[in-house]
N, C-alpha and C positions, 0 to 999 in steps of 0.2 A: 380609849384606844388611840393610839398615836396616828396622826394624819399619814395617809398613804404616801404622799411624795416625800415626807420626812424620813419614812423608813427606807424608801429607796435610796434617798440621797445619803443616809447614813451608811447604808450598805456600801455604796461606791466610794465614800470618802473615808471610810474606816482604814486606818494604817495597817492593821493586821490583815485585812483582805488584800490589800496591794502586795503585801510581802508573800502571802500564801498562792496568790493567783495572779502571775504576771501575764502580759500578753502573749507569751510564748508557752505558758503552762497548758496542761490538759486537764480535762474534768477528772480523770482518774488518778491524778497525782495525789499522793497521801493515802491512798486506799491500801489497807493492810494486805499483805501477800496471801493470807488465808482466805480472803474474800474475792480474789481475782478469778477464782475458778467459776464463780457465778456472775461475772461482769463481762459482758460481750465486748469484743475489740472495737465494735462500733463507737463506744463512748471515748474511745482515745482520740477521735477525730472531730470532736465538737468545735475546735478551734481551726478547723481546715481553711476557712476563708482568710483568716489572718495570715496563716502560713503561706498561702498562695500569694497574697499581696506582698508579704515580706521578701519571698524568694524572687518574685519577678521584678521587683523594684530594687532589690540589693544586687543581683547578678546583672552585670552590665550586658552581657551577651544575650539576655532575654529581654532587653528593652527595645523591642521591635514594635512597629505600628500595629501588627496583628495582636501581639500580646497585650497591648493597651486594652483591648476589649476584654480579654480574659481577666486582667486586673479589675477592670470596671464592673464586670460580672461578680467577681468575688466581693467587691465593695458593696454592691447593691445588695447582695444576699446577706453579707453580714449586717448591714443596716436594717434590713427586713428583720432579721433575728432580734436584733438589739432593741428596735422599737416595738416590735409586736409581741415578744415573748413575755417581757417583764410585766407589763400591765395585766396580761391574762393569767399570769401565775398568782399575782396579787389578788386579782378578782376571784379566782377559783378558791383560794385557801383562806382568804381574809373577809371578802365582802359578799361572795356568793352571787353577785350581779356587778353590772358596770359601775364603778365607783368614781370615775374620773370626770363626771359632769358632762354637760351637753357639749361644750367646745372640745373637751378631752376625746369625746366620742368621734367628733367630726375629724379632729387632728389625727387621731389613731387611723381611722379610715383612709384619710388622705395620704398618710405616710405608707401605708399598705399598699394603696393604689400606686403611688409614685415609684416605689421600689419594685413592685410586681410588674408594671409596665415597662420599667427600665430594664429589667431582666430579660424579658421576653424579646424586646427590641434589640438588645445587645446580642442575643443568641442569633437573631436574624442576620445581623452584621457578621458575626463570626461564621455562620453558614455560608454567606455570601463570599467571604473571604477565602474560605476552604474551596468553594466552588471555583473561583477564579484561578487559584493556584493549581488544583488537581485537574479540573476539566477543561479550562481555557488555556492553562499553561502560559506560554510566551504572548498569546494573543489577549490574555485577560488584563483588566485594568487593575494594576497593584495599589494597595492603599498605602500612601505616603504618610508620613507623620503628621503633616498639615491636614490631610484628608481624614485621618483618624481623629484628630483634635475636633474638626468641624463636625464630624458624625456624632462624636460623644456630646458635644454641646447640643446638637439637634435632638439627640435621645432624651437628654435631661430636660430641656426646655419643653419638649413635646409631652413628657411624662407628667411634669409639674403643670403644664397648662391645662391638659385634659382633666387631671385630678382636682385642679383648682376650681374648675367649674362646678364640680359636686361640693367641694369644701364651702364655697360661698352660696350654694343653692341657686346658682345662675342656671345650671342644666343638671338635673340628677340631684343626689344627696347621699348622706351617709346616715345609717340608723343602726342601733343595736340589732344583733341577730343571734339566732340559734338559742343557746342557753343563757343569753344576755351576757355572756363574758367578753364578747368582741364586737366591733362595729365595722361595718363594710357598706357596700353599695345598697341603696334602699330599693331593692327589687320586688318589695312586696306592696308598695303604694300603687293604687290602681289609677294613676293620672298620667296624662299624656307626655308630661315632662320627664318623668323617671322612666316611663316605658321606652321612649326614644333614646334616652341616655344608655340604657341597659342594652338595647339592640345595638347601638353604636359600639359600646365597649366589647360585646360579644363578636361582632363582625370585624372590627378593626384593630381589637387588642387581643383576640384569641384566634378566630378562624383564619384571617388573612395571614398574620404572621406565622402560625403553624404550617399553613399551607405553602408558604414561601420556604420555610425550613425544610419541610419534606420534600419540596421540589429540588431544592440544593442538594441534600444529601442523597436523595434516589439518583440524581444525575451523577453524583460522585461515584456511588456504587456501580452504576452502569458503565461509567467511563473506565473505571479500574478494572472491572471484569472484562470488558472489551479489550483493553490493552494487554491484560494477562493472556487472554486467549490467542490474540495476534502474536505475541512474543513466543508463546509455546508452539504455535503453528510454525512460525519461521525457524525456531530452534530445532524442531523436528525434521525440517527439511535440510537443515545444515548439520544434522547429526552432532548437535551439541546440547549440553545440559541446560545452558541459560545464555541469553544474549546481554544480560546485565552485567555492568562492572559492579564491583562492591560498593563504590561511592554512590552510584545511581540507585542501587537497591536499598541502601541505608537512608537515602534521602527521601525516596518514595515511601519507604516504611514508616518513616517519621511522620510524614504528612498523613498517611492513612490511620496511624495511631491517633493523631490529633482529631481526624475526623470521627474516629470511633468514640472517643471520649465526648466529643460535642453531641454526637448522635444520642449517647446514653443520657446527657444532661438534658436534652430536649424531651427525650422519652419519659424521664422522671418528671419533668415540668408538666407535660402533657397529662401524665398519669395521675399527679397530684391536683392539678387544676381542673381537669375534666369533670369529676364529680361535682365540683363547686358550680361549675358552668351549667350542668344538668339540673341542679337545684334551683339556680336562678331562672333557667328556661322553664321549669315546672311551675313558677309562680306567674308566668305570663299568660297561660291559656285562659285563666279567669278573665283577665283583661280584655283579651281578644275576642272571647265569647260575648262579652258585654257590648262590643261595639256592633253586634248585630242589631240592637236597638236603634242605632244610628243609621246604619246602611240599609236595613230592609224597607223602611218608608221611602227612602230615595229611590231604590230599585223599582218598587211597585208603582210609585207614583210617576216617575219620569217615564216609565214604559207605557203610561195611559195616554192616549192621543189627546183627549180633551184637556187633561192636565197640562200637557206640553203646549197646547194652544193658549190656555189661559195664562201660562207662565210667559209666554212669548209676548202677549199683550200687555200683562201687568208689570213685568220686569224686562224690558227690552234691552237692558244693558248687558244681559247674559248672552246676547247674540243668538238665541235659539230661534230657528226657522222651521216652521212646520207646513208641509205641503198641504195646499187647499185653504190654509187659513187666511182671513182678511187682513190686509195690511192696514196699518195705523194711518189715518188721514183719508180713509174712504177710497183707496185706490182699487182698481179692478181686481175682484177676486178671482178671476178666471186665471190669473198668473199663477203658475206652479213653480215652487221652488223646492230644492231638495233639502231634507233635514239636515241641519249643522251637526 
């Protein structure tokens, strides 16, 4: 059997492949007409991320600081598909288990973590930008090209830095998971290093970002709803249909449409990653339960007066003080001190 990497390399270097499938082609190109009845339109959009990047970069009017994050999101999602799908397809149909070695497993998990973290943080920034435009209005802090560039650098460095800790086993790690076709965070190892890393990723890379996004978009919905009610109330008093000009109406409608698209993306992201997060959390109770063997002796022993008195005498560096206990050096035992 040919080496896996040579098969993949041959596929991408094949001249016929490039002629048939250009960067602007669709998955359904070349499908006979008689088969299109049983092929859903969903498969026409498998190159959607490339299309988004092409349009936003090509059209000058779309090269705004806000749209830099949309392009960045499309880029990270495209990289996620490119780096995560090909190895899994090969493993599933050729090898039946992870076939790319130990370093390949770690690299696969690292790339998946980087692009996943990068996507959710980009969604947070997009939500913040929409929040500034719609809720804060003129009082909001607009994102300039330089600020957008700095934020993008921060997002990428943060995603790479956090994921690199697990790549080099400094904090956390990556292991084969599920049907052994993919590699991801090591959430099954019952050691403190992996446990704390998983807790960190769940809190700071899932719960907090999604909470921020929820706050931004719920504030947007609330602000738009309140504004609409105020306009309708004022229009009713003035006996007119609407107080908006066509320009203002179109501008706000565009902002609202963008917000709706972003909300949809975040909802999809949460819906897709929440089951995975629940699986990871399901692996933690066994670790937490076993910590009882460490905690119980401390609770029962420390609550015992004579144990505390002995601990105070034998290990004075702990700074424990027990009422009525003799002081070291034969000092007067009548002196009473409050327990530390």
